[in-house]
Phi, psi and omega in degrees: 000150183247159173263142179227146175257125178260117180258127181259139167234136184065191175073181180213143170264003178115153185268336182245171181295323180292325174290324178291318179297316181298322180294317173300320182287338175296339182282341183280192181091069180156153180290334180244038181300148174301332184288332182281344177267346179295126175263331176221115183294334179080186186211159170287154174268149169284168181274001180269125181208157177229150171234149191238129173216128177062029177079010177257137177257135179232162176278140171100177180265165177270119174081214180284129178292142175279148183242354176166184185204161168215156179240128180232164176253136175205167188281335188204170171301311178303318178298311179304315182301314178304311181299318178300331182297346177266006186284125179310323181306336180287330178293344179253023176093004189277179173229155177224134172250134178251134174239144169275135176277113177287118180295148177293141178252000000 
C-alpha cells in the first residue's frame, strides 16, 4: 500500500469540535471505509498564506486556496480517489485533489 494526500479546497469539516468529530465519524461505515485507511486525519488550514515565485514572496495562495488535508493508505491512485469520494467535505461543496506521496529514498 502507498500513502496518498488528499488536499481539500473549499467545503468545511465543521466550525466546532463537535461538528468536526461528526464529520470524521462520517468517514466510517463499511468494511473498506476511508476512516480505516486514514493514516493521518489531517487538519484544516488557516486562510493566511504566502506564495513564493522567482524568490519574491506574495500574500495569498496560488490558484484556489487549499483548506486542509488528510493522508490515507490505498493500493493505487485510483483506489485512493475512490475512497476520497466518501469524504464529508464533498457534501459541503468542497473539492479534493489526490496525490500519491513519493517515499523518500
